[in-house]
BAVOMAR-772065 format. One line per field, with one value per residue (C-alpha): residue number from 1; x negated, y, z negated. Coordinates in nm, 2 decimals. Each point is the difference from the previous one (the first is absolute). Layout:
N
num: c(NUM|...) .
east: c(X|...) .
north: c(Y|...) .
up: c(Z|...) .
END
This chain:
55
num: c(1|2|3|4|5|6|7|8|9|10|11|12|13|14|15|16|17|18|19|20|21|22|23|24|25|26|27|28|29|30|31|32|33|34|35|36|37|38|39|40|41|42|43|44|45|46|47|48|49|50|51|52|53|54|55) .
east: c(18.89|0.16|-0.14|-0.26|0.24|0.31|-0.22|-0.11|0.34|0.15|-0.27|0.07|0.41|-0.10|-0.27|0.11|0.40|0.13|0.33|-0.01|0.05|0.30|0.07|-0.17|-0.17|-0.28|-0.31|0.05|-0.02|-0.28|-0.23|0.07|-0.08|-0.29|-0.10|0.08|-0.26|-0.28|0.06|-0.04|-0.30|-0.20|0.16|-0.20|-0.32|-0.04|0.01|-0.20|-0.28|0.13|-0.05|-0.34|-0.14|0.16|-0.24) .
north: c(19.51|0.25|0.11|0.25|0.18|-0.05|0.21|0.27|0.07|0.00|0.24|0.22|0.01|0.05|0.31|0.18|-0.07|-0.16|-0.18|-0.36|-0.18|-0.20|-0.33|-0.32|0.29|0.05|-0.20|0.17|0.33|-0.13|-0.10|0.33|0.19|-0.16|-0.01|0.42|0.03|-0.18|0.17|0.30|-0.05|-0.17|0.35|0.22|-0.20|-0.06|0.43|0.03|-0.16|0.14|0.40|-0.21|-0.08|0.34|0.21) .
up: c(-10.93|0.18|0.35|0.10|0.21|-0.25|-0.25|0.24|0.16|-0.44|-0.09|0.34|-0.08|-0.42|0.06|0.33|-0.07|0.35|0.00|-0.05|0.32|-0.01|-0.14|0.23|0.16|-0.28|0.19|0.29|-0.18|-0.20|0.34|0.22|-0.37|-0.01|0.37|-0.03|-0.31|0.17|0.39|-0.17|-0.27|0.35|0.19|-0.29|-0.04|0.42|-0.04|-0.29|0.24|0.33|-0.18|-0.22|0.38|0.19|-0.25) .
END
């Protein structure tokens, strides 16, 4: 079974259409893409709760 980060990376590459990483750089790219997506989701949830608290 493939790692979760590899699946997320592959889905992101196919879904968004970004350029594939160079051979040997796939693992680092998968970690970077996964971390960026998780940070974006956490930021959106944080903003939601911040706005919810202010209203």
